[in-house]
C-alpha positions as CSV (number, residue, x, y, z in Angstrom):
1,M,0.0,0.0,0.0
2,N,1.4,3.4,-0.9
3,R,0.9,6.6,1.1
4,T,-1.9,7.9,-1.2
5,A,-3.9,4.7,-0.7
6,F,-3.2,4.7,3.0
7,D,-4.4,8.3,3.4
8,A,-7.4,7.7,1.2
9,H,-8.6,4.7,3.3
10,C,-8.0,6.5,6.6
11,A,-10.0,9.5,5.3
12,T,-13.0,7.2,5.0
13,L,-13.0,6.3,8.7
14,R,-15.6,8.0,10.9
15,H,-14.3,11.3,12.4
16,A,-10.7,10.5,11.5
17,T,-8.4,13.5,11.1
18,N,-5.0,13.9,9.6
19,V,-1.9,15.9,10.3
20,V,1.6,15.7,8.9
21,Q,4.2,15.8,11.6
22,W,7.4,14.2,12.8
23,G,9.5,14.7,9.7
24,G,6.6,14.2,7.2
25,C,4.7,11.3,8.7
26,S,1.0,11.1,7.8
27,V,-0.6,10.8,11.3
28,W,-4.2,9.7,11.6
29,K,-6.2,10.4,14.7
30,I,-9.7,10.1,16.2
31,G,-10.6,12.4,19.0
32,G,-7.0,13.6,19.1
33,K,-5.6,10.1,19.7
34,I,-3.4,8.4,17.1
35,F,-4.5,5.2,15.5
36,A,-2.2,4.9,12.4
37,L,1.0,6.4,10.9
38,C,2.6,6.3,7.5
39,S,6.2,7.4,7.0
40,P,7.4,9.3,3.9
41,E,9.1,7.2,1.4
42,A,12.7,6.7,2.4
43,K,15.3,7.5,-0.3
44,G,16.3,4.4,-2.2
45,E,13.8,2.1,-0.5
46,G,10.8,2.7,-2.7
47,F,8.2,2.0,-0.1
48,V,6.6,3.5,3.0
49,R,6.4,2.2,6.5
50,I,2.9,1.9,8.0
51,S,2.3,1.6,11.7
52,F,-0.9,1.0,13.5
53,K,-2.5,0.1,16.9
54,C,-3.4,-3.6,17.4
55,S,-5.3,-5.7,19.8
56,D,-3.1,-7.7,22.2
57,M,-3.7,-10.9,20.2
58,A,-3.1,-9.3,16.8
59,Y,0.1,-7.7,18.2
60,E,1.5,-11.1,19.3
61,I,0.6,-12.7,16.0
62,L,1.8,-9.9,13.7
63,S,5.0,-9.3,15.5
64,D,6.2,-12.8,14.5
65,E,5.4,-12.3,10.8
66,P,8.2,-11.6,8.3
67,G,8.5,-7.9,7.5
68,I,6.5,-6.8,10.5
69,I,8.1,-5.5,13.7
70,P,7.0,-4.0,17.0
71,A,6.7,-0.3,16.1
72,P,9.6,1.8,17.3
73,H,8.6,4.0,20.3
74,L,5.1,2.5,20.3
75,A,5.6,-1.2,20.9
76,R,4.7,-1.0,24.6
77,A,1.3,0.2,23.5
78,K,0.9,-2.7,21.1
79,W,1.7,-1.1,17.8
80,V,3.3,-2.8,14.8
81,Q,5.2,-1.4,11.8
82,L,5.3,-2.9,8.3
83,Q,8.9,-2.9,7.3
84,A,8.6,-4.4,3.8
85,P,6.2,-3.6,0.9
86,D,5.1,-7.3,0.8
87,A,4.6,-7.7,4.6
88,M,0.8,-7.6,4.2
89,D,-1.6,-7.2,1.3
90,D,-3.7,-4.0,0.9
91,D,-6.9,-5.6,2.0
92,A,-5.4,-6.9,5.2
93,I,-3.8,-3.4,5.9
94,R,-7.2,-1.8,5.4
95,Q,-8.8,-4.3,7.9
96,H,-6.1,-3.6,10.4
97,L,-6.5,0.2,10.0
98,D,-10.2,-0.2,10.6
99,A,-9.5,-2.3,13.7
100,A,-7.0,0.3,14.9
101,H,-9.6,3.1,14.5
102,A,-12.2,1.1,16.4
103,I,-9.7,0.3,19.2
104,I,-8.8,3.9,19.7
105,A,-12.4,5.1,19.3
106,S,-13.5,2.7,22.1
107,R,-10.9,4.1,24.4
108,L,-12.0,7.7,24.1
109,T,-13.8,9.3,27.0
110,R,-17.5,8.6,27.2
111,K,-18.2,12.3,26.7
112,L,-16.1,12.4,23.6
113,R,-17.6,9.2,22.2
114,T,-21.0,10.7,22.8
115,E,-20.0,14.0,21.1
116,L,-18.7,12.0,18.1
117,G,-21.9,10.0,17.8
118,F,-20.4,6.6,18.9
119,L,-22.8,6.5,21.9
120,S,-26.4,7.5,22.0
């Protein structure tokens, strides 16, 4: 998945917002909390690194997969980073981005979840 596709998918997620920070990373948030990141393409590598929040079980499984590592600086919070362009297909990435969004949305305050329409 390239950065354009990453941003396009994240933009479809309910109440997701985007900011570019930390040296050009595309940072996606909900309620001010980060759920996914995409690095700029590194010179000579030809691909981006995508990081996202995982459930505890997904973190354990994905961390053992080739081309996927615990995300630098975020591993303690159960984040992984795709280190190779073929580490995961685009459909799987989209599913994990959806799950990351849902995990972070569920951890927002009750007041904020109500304001965003996640609670009635």
